[in-house]
N, C-alpha and C positions, 0 to 999 in steps of 0.2 A: 653526582654533579652533571654528568653527561646526559642522564635521563631528564633532569630538570631543564637543561638547555634545549633538548629535543622538544619537550612539551611547550616551550616558549617559541622556538624557531619555527616549527611547522605551522602553527596557527598564524604567526606573523607573516610567513610566506604566502599562506592561503589568502589572507586579507590583502596583501600586496598584489597578488595576481588578480583578484576580483576588482580592486580599485583601478589597476592598469587596464583591465578589460573595459570597464565603464568609461574611463578616460579616453581610450582609443575609439570606442564607438561614438562618443559625444563629439570629440574634436576632429576625428578622421584626418590625422596629419598626413597620410599618404596622398591626399588630394592636392597637397602643395607641390607634388612632383608629377602630376598627371595632367593631361589635356584631353578634352573631348571636342572634336571639330564637327560642326554641322554646316552643310551648305545647301540650303533650300532655295529654290527659285521663288520669285515673287508671284503669288497667285494672281490669276487674271480674272476669274469669275468663279462663282460657286458652281457645283455640279448641277444644281437645279436649272441654271441658265444654259449649260452646255447643250448644244444641239438644237436649241429653240430658234426658230426663224423670226426675224424682225417683221412685224406686221403693223400696218397703218391703222387709222381709225375705221376704215371700211373693211378691215380684215385682209386686205391685199398686202403683199410684200412691199415694204418701203425701200426706196433707194437711198434714203438719208438716215444714217444712224442717229439715234437720240443721244443726248449727253450721257445717259445711263449705259449706252453700248460702246462708248469711246475707249474703255479700258481703265486701268488704274490711274488715279490722280493723287499726287503727293499733296498732303495737307500741311504738314509741319516737319521740321527737321532740326537736328542739332548734333554736335559732337560730344562724346563722352569726356568727362573729367574724372580723375581718380579721387577716391576717398580713402577707404581703409585698405584697398588693394589697387595696384596699378590697373587701370581700365582705359581702353581707347576704342575708337570706332565711331560709327554714326547711328543715330536712331532716326527713323522716319515714320510718320503716321501716314497711311495710305488709304484712300477710299477706293474700293474696288468697283468695277462696272456694275455689279449686282447690288450695290449699296452697302455691302459689308465693309468693315474697317479692320485694318491690321496695323500692328506696330512691327516694323521691320528693323532688325539690328543688322548692320552691315560692317564687315571687317572687324567684328568684335574681338577684342583680346582682353581677357580678365583672368582672375584666378578661379579655380574650382573651389567649392566649399561644401559643407555638409547639408545645407538646406537653402539653396539660393533660388530666389524667385524674381520675376520681372513684374514691375509695377508701373502704372501711370500715377503721378502725384500732382496735386494742385500746387505744391511748393516748387520753387526754383531749385536748380541743381545744388547750389551751395546750401540752401536751407534744409534739404533732406538729410544732411549729416545729423541733424537733431531729431529726425523722425520723418515718417512719410506724410503726416498731416491727415486731417479728417477728410474723408471722401476719396482716399487713394483706392485704386482699382488693381487687384492682382490679376495678371494675365496668364500666370502659370509658372511652373518650374522652369528654370533656365535649362534649355535643351543641350547646350554645350558652351564651353567657355571660349571657344574660338569659332570664327566663321560668320555665316549669314543665316539668319533665322527669322521666322514669322510667328507672331502671336496674335490670335484673333481677339478683337476688342468686342466685348459684349454688345449685342444689339441695343440701340437706344442710348448709348453712351455719347455724350456731347464732348467731343475732343477739345473744343475751345476752352473747357474748364480745367484742362491739365497743362501744367507748365513744364513738366519734366518726365523723362523715362528713367527708371531706376533699376539697377541690379542690386537686390536687397537680400541679405542673409537673415532668414527668419530666426535661426537658432540663436544668433548673437545680437539681433536687432541693430545691424549696422549696414550702411550703404557701401558696397564695393566701389560704385561709381554711378554717375548720373549724367544725363544730357538735357540741357534746356531745349525745349521745343519751340522754335520760332516759326511763324507762318512761312510756307514755302514761297519762293519767288517764281512768278510766272504762272 
């Protein structure tokens, strides 16, 4: 009888260990108890612009900077609202002096997750609970669940077509939180 029990128990334990390993790797529950803080400065211009002198039409140095040389300009902003996880902070879209664009997350506080990404969505913050919508643009993996961070927006992207910035979990297809992007004042 003890031999029969051992033949039953050992395979059952082996299956339990395998299922537990798969579950742990999929859900990554330890991330509920960890934080990653990122504090990046707002970029001012691409490296290709660094060190170049401003020149006028005649090739001489110009005393007047062009609009392109004035520095970063805020395009839109909004505060995060929570969806599946508590999320707070601000999202800002910024046009850089060299024409590049970034999504900047400031004072972000959210949960870590197994596969969390940052998106721009054509849907409003409340509507992304049901999905990102056609035409959403992924900007990359979330660098940290706390702090200030920048995400490059692909060249040629028309920011006016996007209504929200979204912290999205790819693995479970849920929004941790989103921010409606309203035109910046000033």
